[in-house]
N, C-alpha and C positions, 0 to 999 in steps of 0.2 A: 379337427384335434390333432392331425399333424402340423398344420399350419401354428397353430397356438403354443406349440412345445418347442418348433424351430424360431419362433420369436423370442421366447426365454431362452435359448440358446446362442443366442446373436451377443450377444456382451456388451461390453461397453468400448468405446470411442476413444483415446486419446491420439491427434495426431496418427503416426504410426503404430499405436497398438488397438486391434481387433482380437478382443478374445472369446473363444466359442468355452465360456465358463461353465455350460453345462454338462461339455463332452470330455472333460479331463479325466484322463488315468494320472496311473502310479502306482510304484510297487512298493513302498515304504509301510511297513507295518509296527503300528504303535502298542506297544505291551499296555495291558490294562484289564481290569474287568469287563469285559461284556456286558451292554444294557441287554434287557429281554425286551421280545416283542409284545405289546398291549394290547394289540387287538390283531384278530386273523380275519379268514380263514388263513391267510399266508404268515410266515413266522420273520419278521425282521431284525437283526440283531445290527451291533456294531462292535467294534472290535477293543472299543472304552468308553468310560461312560462321560471323560473330559479329554479334551486337547487344548494345544495352542493352534495359533492361527496360520504357524508354517507348517504344518501335521497334517498328510493323508488322512483320509476318513474311510477306513475299511469296511464295505456294509455286504453281507450275507444274508439272504434270501433262499424262504424252501418253503414249499405249497402254494407257488404263483401258477398258475395257468401255463398253457406251453404255447399262447400266440407269440409269434415274432416281435409285434410291436407290444406288447405288455411294458410295462417302464417301471423304475424306483428313481425317487427321489429323494432331496432334500430340503427339507423348508422348515422356517422358523415355528416353535409349538405352540401350538393353539392357533397357528392362521388358517385362515380358507383353505380348502382343496387346490385351489386355483394357483395357491402363491407358489409359486417352483424356484428355487435357489440354484442349485443342480440336477440332472435327470441324466439318466440312460436308460435304452433299451434293453430288456433281457435277453434278448435274440430268441425268445422261446422255450430258454430252457426253465424247468420247473424247480433249480435251484442252482445257487451261484454265488460270486463275491464281485465285487467291483470296488476297486480303490477312487474316494472323490477326492481333488482337492479341497482343502477346507477353507469353509466362508469365516466372513467378518466376525467378531465376537458375538456369543448370545447361545440362545437355546433352539435345539433344535430336533425333530423327530427325521424317520426314515419312512417314506408311503412307498404303497406297492400298487399301482394301478392297472388296471384290465383293460386291453386292448386298444390302444392311443384314446384312452375314454379319462372320465374324471370318477367310476369307480373302482373305490377302494377296495382293495383286497388285504390288507396289514397295513397295521404303524409299529413301528418301535415305540420303545421306551423313551421319554426324552435325553439329551446328552447337551455338554454345555462347551464351547470355542471361547476361549479365553486368551489373555495378552502374553500369558508367563511362557517366559524364553524367548519372549521376540528380538526383534535386530536391533540390534546396537551401532548409530551413527555417531559421526564425528568429523567436526570441520577440522581445515588445516592452522586455521588461524581465528583470531577473535572479531575480526573487522576487513571488511575488502572496500577498495573502491573500486567503482560502479563498472568498471571495464576489466578487472583483475581477474586472472585466472584462479579458480573457486577447486581447490580438492574435497571430495567426500570420500571418508572412507566408511565399510560396513564388516560386520558380523553378526552372524546366525540366521543367515537368508538360509533357504529352502535347497538355492544350488538351481533351481529353474533357469535356463538360460535367456529366459522371457521376466524374471523378476528384474524389476525397476527402480532407478532412483532418483526422484525430481526435486526439486529447490522451489519453496512458497514463501510468502509472507505470512507470519506468526498470527494463528488467528484465523484464516483463511478456511475454505471448506476443503475438502480431501480433492476435488474435481479441479482445486487453481494448481497452474505450476507453470511457471515461469519457462524453466529448463527441464529436461529430463535427459535419460540415457539407461540403456539396456545394461543389467551387470554384465549377461555374459555368461550366465550361469554358477559364478564363484559363489561358497558358502562366507568367505569373505573377501574384502579385494579395497579397493579404490578407482576414484574415475577422475577426470578432470571438466570443468564445466570452463570451455577455453572462451575469454572474455567474460566473464562471469554474468551478469542478466543485463547489461545496457543493451543488447538488440532487442528484450524480451520486451521491451514498452512498459515493464513494471516500476515504478519508484523506488528511489530510495528507501530504505528503513529496517525494518528487525525482519529477518527472515530464519527459516527453519529447512532440513532436509527430512524427506520422508522415504520409506523403501514401502513398496508395492510390491505383492508377487504376483509371477506367470501372466503379467499383460491385464491385470483385474485391478480393481481399486479396493480390493483385500489389502487394508493398513498393516504393517506388522511393525513398525518402529518408528520413530522421531523424536527429531531432537527438542527437548524442551524448553530449553533458554535459546533464544535466537540471537544472531549474531547481525550486526550492522554491516549493510552493505549499501555504499555510497557514500555520500557527505550528505553533513547534518548542517543545514542553513538557518540563521535565527537574524532576527533583525532587534535593534536596541529596545523599540517599544512597539504596541499594535496601534497607535494613532499620528500620525503628521499633518503641521499646517502644511500648506502650500507653499513649496519652497524650503520647507524646514530639511535640517541636516538629517542624513539618514546612514545610519551605520550599519553596514550587515555581516554577520559573523559566519564559519563557517570551521568543521572540522572535518577531517577526512576525504580531503580531495587529495589526488595523486601529484601534486606539488609542481606541475610544469611550471614554468614561468607564463605561459600564456592561457593557460585557464583563464577564466573571465566568470564575472559577475553580473548580471542582469538584472535589471526590475522591468517588470512586464504586468500588465494589467490580470487580476485573475482569471482565470479561465482560456487565456488566449493560447493561441497554439504555440510550441519552446519556440518557435523561428521569430514571434513576436516581441520586440526588442525596446523598450523605450527611452533608458538611459542604460548606456554599460560602462564595466572597467575590469581591465586587467590585475590578477590578483598578484603576479610579479614571481610569485612561485611560493611554494609553503601549503604541507598538509594540513595545518591549522591557522588562521589568520582574520582579517578582517579588511573593510575596504568602506570608505566615507562618500556618499555624496553631498556636494554640497555645493550650491543650491541642488533641493530636492527636487523632488517633482511638481509640475504646474498643475496640473488639471486632477481635482478631486475623483473619489473613487478609491475602489478597492484593488488592490496591489498582491503580488508575491515578487521574492527576490528568488536565483534561479543561481544555481553554479552548473556553469558548463567547463569541459575537457576540451585542453589543447586546442584551441583556436576554432573548435567544431563545434555544432549541436547536438552533442554527448551529454546529455542532463544528467548531470550527477544527484543533484538533489533540488528542491524546493523548500521556502519557507512558509509558516502558517501565515494565513492574508494580515495584511495589515490594509489602516483605510488611511486614505489622505482627505484632509476637512477642509473647506474653508479658511484661509490666513485668517481672515479678519472676523470670525465671528466672536463675540465680547469685547472686540478693540474700541477705544472711543479717542476722539481729540476733539479738546475743547479750547477755548483762549478768554483770556481775563476780563474781555471787554468785544463791544460787538463796532464801535467806533473811537478808532484812535487818531490824532493829530499826527501831522508829518513828521517824521524822525524819533515818536513815541515810541518806546521799548513795546513789544510784544511777547506776554509769557502765556507760551502755549504746553498744556496741561497731555498727557496721556496716560488712559489706563488700559488694562489686559493684553500688553503687548507681548509677543515672545521673548526669552530672554535670551537671544544671539546678541553677538556683543556690535555687531555691524548694523542692528535696525536702528533704522534713521526716519528724524523727523523734517520734514518740510513746509516752509510756508512759501506758495505758486499764487497768482491770479487765478481769481474763480474762473471756472470755464475755460483754460486752458489746461493742455495736453499732461499727461503724469510725469512727463519726462522734464518740464518746465519748472525748473528750481528758482527762486530767489532768495531766499535762506534754507540753512540746512545745517543738522549736528545728529550725532549719533546719540541712540542711549545708552548703549554700552552696556544695554544686558537688564537694563531697570525694566522691570516690565510695568510700575505706577509711578510715574515721575513728570516732572517738568523741565522746561527751560526759558529764557527770557531771552530773545532776539530782538538786536538793533532793529528796530522800525524798518520798513522796506523804503525803497528809495523813491516811490513815485504814488502818487497819489491816486488810487483806485478801488476797487474792490479785491479782497483776497480771500483763500480759504488754508489751514494748515493740515496736511497729511501723513498718514504714517507710512510707512513703506518697510519691508521685509527684507531683512540680510542683505544689505548692500545690492538688491535688485528693482526693479520697479514695482511690484508684485503689491498693489495698494492695498491695505490693511484697515484704512477708517480715512474720514474725511471729515471736514468739522464745518461749521454751520460758517456761509459768508460773514467777513468782518470788514469795515470800510477804513482804508485811511484819506486823511483830507486835511 
């Protein structure tokens, strides 16, 4: 039994936080209507029937045996006898009092047990712990750069030296923390988180501040509306053709001229860069990659600060698809007399001004060009070329945006 109770007393670990949550005392008394014992033979009462989470709970007992290892605990109402939230030995006193630190919100009872066992000697009436009077928290601004100092102010804490404040993503569990500090015991005050969250490894996004009491995860306050930390990064669409122009927009960068934007495969390490550009400065702005990415797959755009790999923000995933999907190129005949014009028709082309159509000898490299013309952004169109100068077999080809990224090729035709 001793080992079981000591395990329940170990508390919670968070970095340097280590709390023996079942063995905490206190001398603050809460006025109110005391609850009455519900079962005997021992009588157990609390000094009030309801509490807020920051207030100690003063427990009184009488009629307990006089073993030094008789013990008193706080447990959720209706829970098994082996469930223990806070506990303390009576020290062999038949009657006495103890001030427990308040648990998290809920309905609880006080139980008395005999001589390091789960033999129940008495249980109190239920009492409630709520969040009335919880701590108030605030940030010093509504958005932060990823490495900007963050100032959090608080009031309404109980004043324990190890009450603590943390910053965490909005919607995350109370066990998640990017960075934290002890308050040092002030019921109100402020603290500065130097360099914000950029060293934490957590991404940009919406964050909240939370207050916990005395080295535990008993939360007594949280900012309801999150603030933006780091940059917001977006692309102008969610899908691009190979080499297609990609525009990346950002907000809330620190504005250094050597901040930079990179395109990289989704899920890759942040040092993995496919193509990149400096922002040139500006908290908000955009850059254009033209041509875009040559390989198909899923990618993200990332914003970095000050010529470093300080990741300030990441865009949603976008896709790069085969540029030639759906593109067709045809000629108006399969055989031409030498010098006769050749009409080439295309369909499904992108709408870049510098997409282009070429005639070239069949089986030649894509960089071999006999005749060519820009589409001028026309997705479906045609052009009549002067006939090729030499009698041989030719093809018509479609290329992307002033590159040799071939989108489609026609059937062969003969000039004779």
